[in-house]
N, C-alpha and C positions, 0 to 999 in steps of 0.2 A: 484420544482420537489417532488418527494416524501424522506422522510427519514426514510422510514421503517428499511434500514438496516444502518442506520447512513450515507449515502451518502452525505447529506449537512454539515456535520461536525458540527452539532449542538445537542445540549445535549437533547432535547426533541423527541423521535422517533414519536410522534404521528403528528407532524408539517410536512405540506407540503408547500411549497414557489412557489408564482406563478412569483415572479421575485428574483433578486441575494440577497442574505444574505453572510453576512461575517461570515468565518469559524471560530468557538470558537477555543482558545488556541495555534494557529499559533504562532512561535516566529515570533519577528518584523526583521527578515532577508530576503532579495530578495527572492524568488522562480525562480530558474533556470529551472526547468523542472517540468512537472506534467503529470502522467498518470490517466486517467480517465475510468474507467469500474463501476462496482458496488464497487469495491474496489479504493479507492483514495491514490494515493501516492505522496508525494510532496518532491524536492529534494531541498533544500535550499542552500544559496551561499558557507557556509561553507563545504559541502558534508555531512552534516546530512540529515537524511530521516525522513519523518513522514507520519504515514497510518490511514486513518480511512475508515470507511463503511462496506461493508460484510467480515466477519472474518471467517465464519463457515468451509471454507476449507482452511485455512492457508494461504491465498495469503496476509494477512497484513504483514508478515515478522516479527511479533512479537510474535511468539508461541501462540499467542492469536486465539483460535478456536470460539469465538462468535464475533457479532458483536461491532464495536467500533464507538461511538457517537462522539466523539471529536478526534482529533489529537493525536498519540502516538507516540514517538520517536522509531524508529527501530535500534536496535544495529546490528553490525555486528563483527564477530570473527576478530581480530586485527586491531580493530577501522578502518576499509576500509573505505574511503572516495567514495562517490558514486556521479558520474558526470551524469548519464541518467538513467532512468526507464520506463518501458512499463509494462503494465498488459492487461489480459484476463479475461474472465468470472469467472475463478477459479485459476489463477497463476499468478505471477510478476516475471519480469526479471530486473535486477540490473547489471548497467556497472560501475567497479569502476575506480580510477584515473590510475592504472595500465592496464586496458583493461580487465580485468577478467570477466565473466559472473556468477553473482550469480542469484539463482533461489529459488521460495519457492511455496509453494501450492499443490492443486491435480495434479495427474499426470496420469489419468486414460486413455489419449491417448495419451501419451509420451511428454507431452508440456513441461517438466522440461528438456528433453533432457539429463537425466541421466544413458541411458542404459538400463532401466528398466520402465514398467508400473505401479509400485507400487505407490499407492496414499499416500502421506505422506508430513508434512511440513517440508520442508529442512532447 
């Protein structure tokens, strides 16, 4: 596929691949959950989260608003550990070990469920 927005997790944005390629820079921990859209979010065995891909709308969760070509760790308040994640075209939802739902990205159609339609990186 295309790596135009960093979707492949490799550092060269000009490269496209027709066969699987190893994502660069992932920790050597078991991946428990992964969400794939133009933003990729992986939850590893210890509850840490890594994100890469399209970042222009805040869906990476790292407060980065530009594309990310290699996985970067996402940090949460209170050092929450994440169990599951899902992503849409411009937003991401995380579930922590306590069952809380955390969201980030654009909210132009109310995707974040925060009671308004402000577009903001949460």
